[in-house]
C-alpha positions in Angstrom: 0.0 0.0 0.0 1.3 3.5 -0.8 1.3 6.7 1.2 -1.6 8.2 -0.8 -3.8 5.3 -0.1 -3.0 5.4 3.6 -3.8 9.1 3.7 -7.1 8.7 1.8 -8.2 5.9 4.2 -7.1 8.0 7.3 -9.1 11.0 6.0 -12.1 8.9 5.2 -12.1 7.1 8.6 -11.6 10.5 10.4 -14.5 12.1 8.6 -16.6 9.0 9.4 -16.1 9.9 13.1 -18.5 12.8 12.3 -21.1 10.5 10.9 -21.8 9.1 7.4 -24.0 11.9 6.3 -21.6 14.6 7.6 -18.8 12.9 5.8 -20.6 12.8 2.5 -21.6 16.5 2.9 -18.0 17.5 3.6 -16.8 15.6 0.5 -19.5 17.3 -1.6 -18.6 20.7 -0.1 -14.9 20.1 -0.8 -15.6 19.2 -4.4 -18.1 22.0 -5.2 -16.7 24.9 -3.1 -13.0 24.1 -3.2 -12.7 21.9 -6.3 -11.0 19.2 -4.3 -12.1 15.7 -5.1 -11.6 12.9 -2.6 -8.9 11.4 -4.7 -7.1 14.8 -5.0 -6.6 15.1 -1.2 -3.1 13.5 -1.0 -1.8 15.7 -3.8 -3.5 18.9 -2.6 -2.9 18.6 1.1 -2.4 22.4 1.6 -5.6 23.1 -0.2 -7.4 20.4 1.7 -6.0 21.8 5.0 -7.1 25.3 4.2 -10.6 24.1 3.2 -11.0 22.0 6.4 -9.8 25.0 8.5 -12.3 27.2 6.6 -15.1 24.8 7.2 -14.4 23.9 10.9 -12.5 26.9 12.2 -10.6 26.1 15.3 -12.3 22.7 15.5 -10.3 21.7 12.4 -7.4 20.9 14.8 -9.3 18.0 16.3 -10.0 16.6 12.9 -6.4 17.0 11.8 -5.2 15.2 14.9 -7.6 12.4 14.2 -6.3 12.1 10.6 -2.7 12.1 11.8 -3.4 9.4 14.4 -5.2 7.2 11.8 -2.4 7.8 9.2 0.4 7.0 11.6 -1.3 3.9 12.9 -1.7 2.7 9.3 2.0 3.4 8.7 3.0 1.2 11.6 3.7 3.7 14.3 3.0 2.4 17.8 0.5 4.4 19.8 0.9 7.8 18.2 0.0 10.5 20.7 -0.6 14.2 19.8 -1.2 17.1 22.0 -3.6 19.9 21.0 -1.1 22.8 21.0 -0.7 25.9 18.9 2.5 24.8 17.3 0.8 21.8 15.7 1.1 22.1 11.9 -0.8 19.5 10.1 0.9 20.0 6.7 4.3 19.5 8.3 3.3 16.3 9.9 1.8 15.0 6.7 4.8 16.0 4.6 7.2 14.5 7.1 5.2 11.2 7.0 5.3 11.3 3.2 9.0 11.9 3.1 9.8 9.1 5.6 8.1 6.6 3.3 6.0 3.7 4.4 8.1 1.7 6.7 7.2 0.8 10.3 9.5 2.1 13.0 9.2 2.8 16.6 8.1 6.2 17.7 8.0 7.2 21.3 4.5 7.1 22.7 4.6 10.8 23.4 5.2 13.0 20.3 7.4 15.6 22.0 10.6 14.3 20.4 8.8 13.9 17.1 7.6 17.5 17.4 11.1 18.7 18.0 12.6 16.8 15.1 9.8 17.7 12.6 8.9 21.2 13.7 12.3 22.3 14.9 
């Protein structure tokens, strides 16, 4: 399985957390208002992030964390843990995950060290 497929599944599962009809409404809104199809999400992560933040406001952080947890679990990380903090940058986490490739490796349960290495 490739990164893009993992990300699509992580997004889909995270949106399902909001309920099936909400998920379908969000996909419809992404496509009609932001011209982002479901299949485009991995290739337009910045646009997707901007759209989600526009739709959900500050609540987008919770959805972004849910997506990251689902993605990292699919990639083989053990118990990824994220804190809701101002420095959390969804795009940087996703790009870092993409750049590391799909290979399981151990990540400390608390993401503080991950934050330092990724966000500097």
